[in-house]
DRENGU-208764 format. One record per residue (C-alpha): residue in three letters; z, x, y. Coordinates in steps of 0.001 Angstrom, whole numbers, padded with zeros to 6 digits, always signed. Layout:
ALAZXY...
//
This chain:
MET+074165+096178+126870GLY+075718+093206+128656GLU+077270+090765+126213PHE+077581+093455+123531ALA+079094+096173+125737ILE+082416+097868+125159GLY+085132+095482+126301GLN+083288+092299+125333GLY+084708+089866+122782VAL+081856+090151+120314PRO+082286+088201+117040ARG+082095+090380+113958PHE+078564+091133+112796GLU+079716+091572+109192ASP+081292+088118+108890PRO+078175+085987+108195ARG+077275+088222+105260LEU+080793+088245+103840LEU+081485+084542+104375ARG+078268+083609+102570GLY+079186+085653+099532GLY+076934+088560+100408GLY+079617+091201+100139LYS+079360+093865+097472TYR+082754+094906+096159VAL+083528+097174+093211ASP+083720+094229+090836ASP+080225+093156+091939ILE+078750+096443+090709THR+076981+096166+087370LEU+075162+099194+085953PRO+072872+099237+082910GLY+074821+099643+079663MET+078177+099363+081418ALA+081357+099296+079308PHE+084795+098113+080368GLY+088132+099889+080419HIS+091777+098899+080160VAL+095006+100881+080522LEU+097924+100743+078106ARG+101007+100966+080283SER+104575+101943+079557PRO+107080+099102+079034HIS+109941+101499+079850ALA+111060+103017+083145HIS+111994+106239+081368ALA+111319+107106+077755ARG+110160+109877+075494ILE+106972+109214+073524LYS+107887+110135+069938SER+104544+109143+068391ILE+101344+107297+069172ASP+098901+105837+066612ILE+095477+104764+067881SER+093733+104256+064535LYS+093804+100450+064604ALA+092527+100391+068182GLN+089675+102752+067357ALA+088577+100416+064547ALA+088792+097257+066660PRO+085624+095287+067505GLY+083618+096663+070424VAL+085798+099718+071012LEU+083840+102775+072174VAL+086585+105299+072896VAL+090393+105534+073013LEU+091932+108193+075246THR+095535+109470+075097GLY+097521+112178+076837GLU+096312+114621+074197ASP+092701+113835+075103TRP+093483+114371+078770ILE+094798+117864+078029LYS+091765+118664+075850SER+089381+117586+078635GLY+090319+120671+080620TRP+090398+118619+083797GLY+093099+119065+086375ASP+095923+116694+087213LEU+095780+114298+090145PRO+096257+115906+093578VAL+099867+116515+094638PRO+100787+117741+098133VAL+102808+120844+098965THR+103684+120762+102653HIS+107442+120423+103090LYS+110463+122448+102082ARG+113759+121856+100409ARG+117005+122794+102161ASP+117003+126255+100591GLY+113597+126977+102109SER+111666+126661+098846PRO+108509+124492+098767ASN+108833+120809+097980TYR+109138+120056+094287LYS+105624+119481+092959PRO+105608+117418+089758ARG+102661+117298+087388TYR+100541+114178+087779PRO+098368+113751+084653ALA+095986+110819+084380LEU+097574+110027+080982VAL+101074+111136+079986LYS+101667+112882+076676ASP+105416+113236+076235THR+107426+111193+078761VAL+106858+108003+080743ARG+108576+107738+084118PHE+108091+104165+085355VAL+107260+100752+083970GLY+103484+100799+084190ASP+103029+104534+083602TYR+099722+105508+081984VAL+099902+105920+078175ALA+096334+105317+076916PHE+092902+104141+078058VAL+090421+102114+076011ALA+086734+101569+076803ALA+084942+098767+074972GLU+081911+096513+075194THR+083909+093837+077019LYS+087067+093700+079090ASN+088784+091412+076597GLN+087960+093730+073692ALA+089479+096656+075594MET+092618+094624+076323ASP+092925+093485+072705ALA+092528+097052+071440CYS+095304+098287+073709GLU+097667+095875+071952LEU+096832+097561+068644ILE+098004+100987+069827GLU+101364+101725+068231VAL+103719+103773+070381GLU+107229+104775+069365TYR+109428+105257+072414GLU+112896+106759+072768PRO+114373+105032+075854LEU+116180+107295+078331PRO+118483+106587+081294ALA+116694+105740+084550VAL+117533+105996+088248LEU+115999+103306+090445GLY+117799+103076+093775THR+116873+105245+096741ALA+120490+105822+097720ASP+121492+106665+094135ALA+118806+109187+093252ALA+120446+112285+094740LYS+123988+111448+093615SER+125717+113663+091119GLY+125125+112519+087556ALA+122005+110492+088344ALA+119337+110453+085630LEU+116713+113093+086323VAL+113099+112074+086835TRP+111949+115663+086240ASP+114153+117942+084134ASP+113557+120991+086328CYS+114310+119092+089551LYS+118073+119021+089122ASP+118952+116829+092110ASN+115877+114542+092235ILE+115189+115837+095743CYS+111551+116522+096584PHE+112067+117841+100129THR+114133+117443+103273ALA+112324+117240+106599ILE+114463+118346+109539HIS+113524+117819+113185GLY+115316+118158+116495ASP+118194+120185+117917LYS+121354+119752+115850ALA+123689+121715+118113LYS+122553+119980+121297THR+122844+116591+119616GLU+126363+117255+118338GLU+127448+118446+121775ALA+126112+115264+123372PHE+127998+113117+120861LYS+131255+114865+121790LYS+130763+113818+125416ALA+129699+110240+124700ALA+131658+107273+126026HIS+130140+105025+123342ILE+128871+105770+119842VAL+126989+103058+117989LYS+126509+103303+114219GLU+124505+101255+111735HIS+123445+101467+108090LEU+119858+100278+107748VAL+118063+099584+104473ILE+114311+099111+104661ASN+113294+097435+101441ARG+110400+098222+099104VAL+107221+096177+099422THR+103759+096234+097890THR+100394+095865+099594ALA+098961+092978+097553SER+095538+093526+099108MET+093052+090686+098857GLU+090841+092805+096579PRO+092696+094668+093808ARG+091836+098280+093030GLY+088826+099056+090884SER+086529+101889+089776VAL+083142+102291+088127GLY+082482+105765+086713ASP+078991+106958+085786TYR+078390+110403+084267ASN+074791+111659+084216ALA+074314+114140+081364ILE+070843+115177+082571THR+072120+116438+085914ASP+075688+117035+084741SER+076912+114997+087720TYR+079373+112211+088386THR+079178+109052+090483ILE+082301+107040+091220TYR+082271+103639+092916THR+085815+102883+093981THR+088185+101414+096541LEU+089237+104034+099076GLN+089559+104941+102765ARG+088163+108469+102985ALA+085031+109243+100991HIS+084455+112926+101812PRO+088034+114262+101479TYR+088311+112107+098355ARG+085238+113824+096902THR+086745+117231+097687GLU+090005+116435+095898LEU+088288+114801+092939ALA+085688+117559+092454LYS+087812+120614+093179LEU+091200+119665+091761VAL+090477+117151+088993LEU+086932+117499+087653LYS+086712+121197+088575VAL+083038+121033+089516PRO+081119+121791+092746GLU+081193+118954+095283HIS+077435+118400+095083LYS+077993+117321+091469VAL+080108+114366+092635ARG+078952+111304+094539VAL+081619+108980+095935VAL+080614+105472+096977ALA+082905+103011+098729PRO+081256+099570+098862ASP+082840+096654+100716ILE+086611+096925+100465GLY+088952+093949+100651GLY+091941+095490+102370SER+093769+098744+101737PHE+096354+099445+104468GLY+096847+102969+103045MET+097461+101910+099451LYS+093965+102574+098062SER+093489+105971+099672ALA+094820+108169+096848VAL+092917+109416+093792TYR+094462+107057+091226ASN+094576+107737+087480GLU+091870+105216+086639VAL+089220+107171+088561PRO+089130+110250+086309LEU+089742+107995+083296VAL+086557+105967+083806LEU+084649+109210+084449LEU+086026+110877+081315ALA+085295+107784+079236SER+081783+107621+080700LYS+081196+111268+079814LYS+082366+110710+076240ILE+080334+107558+075500GLY+077298+108271+077680ARG+077558+104954+079525PRO+079049+103749+082823VAL+082612+102427+082552LYS+084269+099868+084843TRP+087979+099262+085289MET+089263+096454+087499SER+092902+095716+088136THR+094321+092277+087586ARG+096940+091016+090022SER+099687+091552+087427GLU+098440+095076+086809ALA+098407+095736+090551PHE+102128+095006+090753LEU+102703+097596+088002SER+100293+100313+089092ASP+099605+100172+092839ALA+101564+102607+094928MET+104327+100832+096842ALA+105791+101420+100271ARG+108682+101628+102760ASP+111883+101856+100630ASN+114246+104001+102637VAL+117922+104042+103501THR+119064+105216+106920ASP+122306+105957+108707ALA+121776+106049+112459GLU+124060+106882+115400LEU+123291+106415+119076ALA+125426+108084+121755LEU+125612+106578+125256ASP+127510+107310+128453LYS+129802+104741+130078ASP+126861+103123+131936GLY+124617+102785+128886THR+122367+105793+129387PHE+121232+107261+126070LEU+122630+110744+125451ALA+121689+111497+121856PHE+120354+109967+118660ARG+121226+111157+115156VAL+119517+109920+111978SER+119927+110695+108296SER+117644+108967+105809PHE+116599+108942+102175VAL+112996+108022+101390ASN+111854+106974+097915ALA+108850+108911+096581GLY+108835+107158+093212ALA+108206+109059+089986TYR+105121+110977+091111LEU+104102+112465+094438GLN+100833+111105+095793MET+098728+112805+098440GLY+099613+111230+101764PHE+103301+110692+101056GLN+104163+113761+103125ALA+102715+112018+106178TYR+105823+109804+106348THR+107673+112639+108026GLY+104785+113237+110430ASN+105729+109999+112150LEU+109453+110576+112471GLY+108721+111155+116155THR+108498+107366+116491LEU+112308+107409+116353ALA+112297+108693+119938GLY+110834+105391+121076VAL+109955+104933+124724TYR+113247+106367+125931ARG+114436+109511+127719THR+117058+110399+125075PRO+117702+114110+125795ALA+118907+115157+122330MET+117863+114067+118844TYR+118398+115315+115313VAL+116826+113877+112180GLU+117154+114708+108482SER+114863+112838+106110THR+115191+113504+102384ALA+112547+112409+099882VAL+113863+111589+096406PHE+112295+110862+093022THR+113125+107672+091110HIS+111817+105996+087961THR+109559+103647+089927GLN+105930+103526+091037PRO+104861+106183+093528CYS+105244+105278+097181ARG+102658+106120+099823PRO+101541+105161+103339TYR+101292+101454+104083ARG+100229+099991+107426GLY+102061+102219+109856ASN+102975+105044+107491GLY+106563+105587+108614ARG+106055+104198+112111PRO+107356+100657+111394GLU+110360+102141+109608ALA+111201+104469+112498ALA+110521+101771+115086TYR+112801+099405+113195VAL+115606+101967+113277ILE+115464+102802+116994GLU+114847+099250+118191ARG+117602+097783+116035MET+119948+100471+117342VAL+119120+099597+120946ASP+120032+095960+120288VAL+123204+096929+118420ALA+124189+099104+121379ALA+123418+096330+123856LYS+125693+093969+121941GLN+128509+096514+121690LEU+128326+097372+125407GLY+127769+093808+126590ILE+124434+094648+128258ASP+121293+092535+128128PRO+118912+094203+125613ALA+116025+094169+128097GLU+118134+095776+130809LEU+119430+098469+128456ARG+115837+099355+127674ARG+114918+099306+131347LYS+117730+101728+132115ASN+116432+104246+129556TYR+112657+103966+129832ILE+110437+106988+130404PRO+108811+106298+133813PRO+105029+106649+134286ASN+105487+109525+136741ALA+107177+111570+134005MET+103938+111738+131984PRO+103092+113824+130100PHE+106554+113532+128558LYS+107778+115672+125695THR+110435+113858+123710SER+113407+115628+122193LEU+111947+115095+118734THR+108275+115956+118081PHE+105836+113991+120265THR+104418+114522+123743TYR+103281+111235+125291ASP+100232+111482+127540SER+100423+108043+129183GLY+102178+104705+129182GLU+103745+102117+131488PHE+106615+100846+129378GLU+108625+098906+131946LYS+105505+097120+133189GLY+104651+096207+129613MET+108102+094728+129070ASP+107979+092689+132277LEU+104567+091302+131324ALA+105866+090398+127855LEU+109016+088726+129167LYS+106872+086584+131460LEU+104335+085797+128713ALA+107180+084742+126395ASP+108875+082668+129131VAL+112176+084358+128440ALA+113552+082724+131585GLY+113282+079351+129829PHE+114864+080516+126575GLU+118343+079131+127234LYS+116899+075670+127782ARG+114967+075898+124508LYS+118094+077160+122738ALA+120115+074226+124020GLU+117438+071833+122787SER+117521+073453+119349LYS+121304+073150+119243LYS+121022+069455+120097ASN+118803+069139+117019GLY+121300+070983+114824LYS+119324+074241+114792LEU+120092+077814+115795ARG+117653+079643+118082GLY+117404+083372+118651LEU+115365+085699+120851GLY+114505+089262+119924MET+112305+091938+121386SER+111078+095420+120598ASN+109285+098052+122623THR+107710+100502+120239ILE+105389+103474+120465GLU+103479+105251+117737ARG+101232+108216+117160ALA+097591+107370+116487ALA+094530+109490+115704ALA+096386+112671+114826PRO+094457+115909+115514SER+091454+115967+113167LEU+087671+115593+112942GLU+085244+112723+112396GLY+081492+112513+112000ALA+078806+110047+113089GLU+075018+109966+113072VAL+072539+107925+115118ARG+069058+107917+113591PHE+065981+106150+115013ASP+063172+105221+112651ARG+059485+105305+113555GLY+059561+101704+114767GLY+062371+102240+117228THR+065219+100579+115352VAL+068373+102462+114448GLN+070603+103368+111556ILE+074123+104525+112323PHE+076147+106412+109726SER+079933+106349+109924GLY+082460+108728+108378SER+085117+106048+108718ILE+085549+103454+105965ASN+085895+099772+106828GLN+088354+097633+104853GLY+088249+094625+107139GLN+088955+096120+110565GLY+085501+095341+111990HIS+084127+098874+112213GLU+080533+097687+111980THR+080996+095541+115080THR+082923+098122+117086PHE+080588+101030+116415LYS+077475+098912+116991GLN+079003+098016+120363VAL+079457+101687+121253VAL+075855+102542+120354ALA+074399+099369+121864ASP+076309+099953+125089LYS+075232+103593+125357LEU+071591+103212+124296GLY+070757+099707+125509ILE+069761+098489+122044HIS+070388+095012+120686PRO+072891+095155+117779ASN+070390+093302+115597ASP+068265+096454+115750ILE+071123+098590+114413GLU+071966+099015+110731TYR+075486+100213+109870ILE+075962+102541+106874GLN+079230+103933+105555GLY+081106+105087+102492ASP+078484+107040+100529THR+078806+110824+100381ASP+075099+111106+099517LYS+074128+109284+102729VAL+076784+110104+105334PHE+076649+113773+106307PHE+080321+114246+107259GLY+083474+112161+107350GLU+087243+112247+107298GLY+087807+108527+106807THR+090096+105756+107958GLY+093873+105876+108382GLY+096556+106311+110997SER+094834+104062+113564ARG+092177+106734+114066SER+088807+105009+113720ALA+088235+103734+117262THR+089263+107084+118702MET+087554+109363+116212SER+084444+107510+115039GLY+084003+105734+118355SER+084032+109063+120186ALA+081706+110627+117593PHE+079164+107816+118108PHE+079599+108230+121868GLN+078772+111943+121588ALA+075849+111400+119204SER+074430+108796+121591ASP+074656+111276+124465LYS+072634+113752+122396VAL+070010+111070+121712ILE+069779+110307+125424ALA+069385+113997+126270LYS+066488+114417+123849GLY+065068+111054+124870LYS+064963+112204+128506ALA+062883+115226+127517ILE+060424+113042+125590ALA+060329+110492+128428ALA+059729+113239+131008HIS+056739+114408+128984ALA+055374+110860+128819LEU+056023+110136+132517LYS+054789+113581+133570VAL+057925+114420+135565ASP+060683+116999+135242VAL+063563+116189+132914ALA+065959+116390+135837ASP+064090+113514+137487VAL+064558+111128+134550ASN+067213+108424+134672PHE+068416+106327+131775ASN+070010+102894+132008GLU+070146+099851+129716GLY+067659+101301+127269ILE+065047+102287+129858PHE+064001+105755+131028SER+062683+105858+134589SER+062055+108171+137496THR+061919+107630+141234LYS+058815+109844+141260THR+056709+107381+139290ASN+056368+103639+139076GLN+056271+103833+135301THR+059087+103323+132814ILE+059422+103825+129102THR+061906+102147+126757ILE+064050+103988+124259LYS+062134+102255+121452GLU+058894+103656+122820VAL+060491+107062+123104ALA+061543+106810+119450GLU+057955+105973+118497ASN+056701+108933+120533ALA+059257+111156+118815ALA+057473+110574+115513ASN+054058+111493+116989PRO+053525+115253+117493ALA+050755+114533+119992LYS+053248+112838+122326LEU+055972+115488+122136PRO+056563+118451+124406LYS+055375+121738+122980ASP+057757+123257+120401MET+059991+120159+120275GLU+061157+119063+116839ALA+059939+115597+115899GLY+062287+112664+115453LEU+064947+110996+117554PHE+068300+111374+115883ALA+071597+113149+116421THR+074770+113938+114579ALA+078157+114587+116115ILE+081517+115712+114817TYR+084235+114677+117234ARG+087337+116830+117310ALA+090655+115508+118572ASP+093079+118247+119518VAL+095892+115870+120452GLU+096938+112401+119354ASN+097259+109290+121495PHE+100179+106899+121747PRO+099648+103134+121674ASN+102714+101157+122615GLY+103727+097587+123166VAL+106369+094919+123558HIS+106905+092087+121078VAL+109078+089085+121892CYS+109970+086770+119021GLU+111822+083474+118931VAL+113150+082051+115688GLU+114783+078761+114820ILE+117166+078528+111873ASP+118334+075502+109925PRO+122023+076342+109260GLU+122172+073858+106369THR+119469+075662+104358GLY+119096+079062+105981ARG+115379+078479+106491VAL+113904+080554+109318GLU+110929+079415+111389VAL+109114+081708+113812VAL+108542+079299+116698LYS+107230+081561+119469TYR+105697+085027+119362SER+104301+087055+122266VAL+102793+090534+122374VAL+101747+092798+125219ASP+100125+095971+123917ASP+098773+099118+125512VAL+095922+100341+123323GLY+094121+102035+126183THR+090550+100834+126674VAL+090118+097513+124887MET+086847+097857+122969ASN+086722+094268+121691PRO+089514+091802+122579LEU+088660+089503+119644LEU+088987+092302+117112LEU+092082+093629+118853LYS+093833+090279+118584GLY+092872+090062+114917GLN+094391+093468+114249ILE+097582+092669+116170VAL+098052+089266+114506GLY+097391+090722+111046GLY+099931+093474+111639VAL+102512+090997+112920ALA+102042+088949+109738MET+102808+091985+107587GLY+105889+092860+109624VAL+107199+089292+109607GLY+106502+089090+105881GLN+108704+092088+105174ILE+111591+090912+107338LEU+111652+087338+106021LYS+110079+087193+102565GLU+108597+090190+100760ASP+110682+092278+098369ILE+109999+094422+095317ASN+112935+094227+092955PHE+113772+095960+089667ASP+116438+095046+087136GLY+118871+097628+085792ASP+116375+098830+083191GLY+113594+099341+085718GLN+111695+096190+084808LEU+109875+094662+087772THR+111339+091210+088423THR+108895+090436+091250GLY+105653+091001+089385SER+103634+087986+090512PHE+103239+085687+093487MET+105694+083340+091769ASP+108392+085913+092552TYR+106965+088138+095287ALA+106906+085958+098388MET+103769+086625+100396PRO+103728+085109+103908ARG+101340+082206+104414ALA+099691+080626+107421HIS+102372+077960+107751ASP+104993+080708+108206PHE+103586+081518+111653CYS+103214+079950+115032ALA+100350+080776+117383ILE+100672+084409+118474GLU+099889+085193+122106VAL+098393+088640+122681LYS+097766+090240+126068ALA+096764+093762+127020ASN+098462+096239+129326PRO+095737+098897+129154VAL+096611+102395+130277PRO+093516+104372+129207THR+094207+107775+127737LYS+092378+110904+128826THR+092645+112414+125358ASN+089259+111014+124255PRO+086012+110027+126033LEU+086486+106296+125418GLY+090069+106160+126675VAL+091143+104248+123559LYS+094439+104289+121698GLY+094858+103162+118093ALA+095414+099466+117408GLY+095295+098906+113657GLU+098986+099394+112951ALA+100552+098379+116258GLY+101296+094785+115236CYS+103270+095809+112171VAL+105160+098547+114028GLY+106462+096147+116668ALA+107046+093079+114501MET+109731+094313+112127PRO+112398+095079+114750ALA+111467+092142+116997VAL+111973+089573+114224ALA+115138+091273+112978ASN+116594+091290+116489ALA+115775+087601+116923LEU+117543+086756+113654VAL+120705+088610+114644ASP+120646+086935+118058ALA+120412+083483+116456LEU+123307+084245+114105ALA+125512+086009+116673GLU+127874+083027+117024PHE+128894+083587+113387GLY+129768+087214+114033VAL+126596+088538+112410LYS+125785+092003+113790HIS+123099+092929+111289ILE+121223+091191+108489ALA+119470+092800+105546MET+115769+092419+104874PRO+114267+090310+103549ALA+116254+087623+105341THR+115455+084891+102829PRO+116981+081438+103290GLU+119721+082357+100816VAL+120577+085573+102669VAL+120701+083741+105997TRP+122676+080821+104535ARG+125255+083191+103061ALA+125546+085092+106352ILE+126328+081808+108118GLY+128828+080855+105432ASN+130563+084223+105573GLY+130718+083939+109351LYS+132309+080516+109174ALA+134781+081716+106574GLY+135612+084761+108678
//
């Protein structure tokens, strides 16, 4: 379809609607008779609830219902979903804590759920919460990831005596240890990846509506996976058949993994709705989001890289602790599914990894843009630079020496992944040229003349995308020849509507204006798995590709009947069916009209032109790329400026270069933000000290230079479109690239590593310590 075909830079079709205020988010939903809810949250990181008195709240103006932990137990509903997939060292299943929507006896983080009030207005619900009298007995708390498993640490759960949830072990320990014994060089580093929060543009929200006539539930909420969400909510929490639950995801203003879980507020608004016979809405404030949203990253790693005398990698050994928070959310276990990213793009013959998840008295942690990939990429790419410095080898040349060559594909790493394709050295050479690395020394000298420090850093990362799974799509023509397409994926800003319209328009020769995109409603979309793990282009794109093929096949049969030729003689191109045996043609719109007219259909053919498809991916794909970052530092203040940033990515077939650049740039911003600014911090009592944008430093536009993005496409054969995931690639590559650039700029002061976030104070102190040393 020409200008709208796959590969064209089509502007987003959804933008005019959203930019003109036509979006419909959870907070835009207003139902007849709707009440408003508010959560009373714990002020303590760890405390026993000795008593709770709700009498004053119940008598407050406008209050309709007050729910406590006792009410939650009496409801008979189940706790929130908790995964059981990993094992502890003794072989027993991972510790599975209870996850009630409201706690009854003990709170386990500041912000834990104590009570829920529904009232006529939001303000009345908030005022009533202040009237609830709770007597707490404060208890000791453990907050730090590295401290949680130490002897004597406060226990988050009394029957989990070491605070360890599970330990994931991968690789060959004996082979790795043997390689270390033979190594000429061993490089070690302690790496702390700090805790951050998503701070999505739209906070979380839910509207619950119980229908007593049908005994059914409708939930409008912020999520990424409508159908699996419905399964968990219906089966595990509400304990009703799935057809009794409708899940609707309207427009969603960012998620990045954070919104995907079944949060406490969802069953709370449904329970309140059931009790008062009216819909109930809860919307998070920004302050509440800092206290209740699941957080991310937060792990502590000790890494060792073994090399021979020439710099060839022999083995890699990693031990890490990952913070689960106080409760275990569905999805957290996926962190360990991406430990394979530690292998990087290198031929390292032996690897061994132990990753231990621990409980602390903090908010739950869960996947956040990259889901373990940025953390693993940060570890391996920092270690490569540390090794290059120790051995006196240029970082690019050390990578070149250890790359997996294209002719080795498919390549099974010594950890968990098998790469199907990739041209890593070519990607690096393209990136070095794009970044004008050859001119760096001149730019560095100019910076020095101006009293500034300049550093260059790079990373070459690889990640797993579109893990083996299923996804559904439907293409449905109406009687007039226009189309509705139904997606199982959920858009939170990625541009799904544009991408999937391109796939269908390209296949069927239809103008995108004749295509309506529908998503996120379990009563409308027949099947879906959802969005996450850079899967949508691969999974939904391929599902729409397959559904379109089915439409074409049926369309050929209808066209053959109209043209009075055999089906085998019918061709289809750019929306037109034709045959060399007749001078007539028929458009796909005309075929769709014929499909609704029994008189114009072949005998025994079912009416209608529509098709569903469920695409199944048996193997993942592996996007990869090279980031080159230049920073300039003011040594007097420690202020860091990103002055040049270049990316060359291999995401296979580029479906839309405009959308791809948007995804890469957005991911880079999140990675840069974590390295330079963002940090969740608790005081010794577990109180959040970074609970607003006055304290939590979000990156802004002026923190970035223009970001150059080029493609090094190596299409994969693992799916019919040849695409590799792109949504998380920018974040995966940015964290190590920026960190490496910082260390390079500070090398003259003896700095070998710098902690994140590298705020001006941190950088200034590193310079001062270097001068003093």
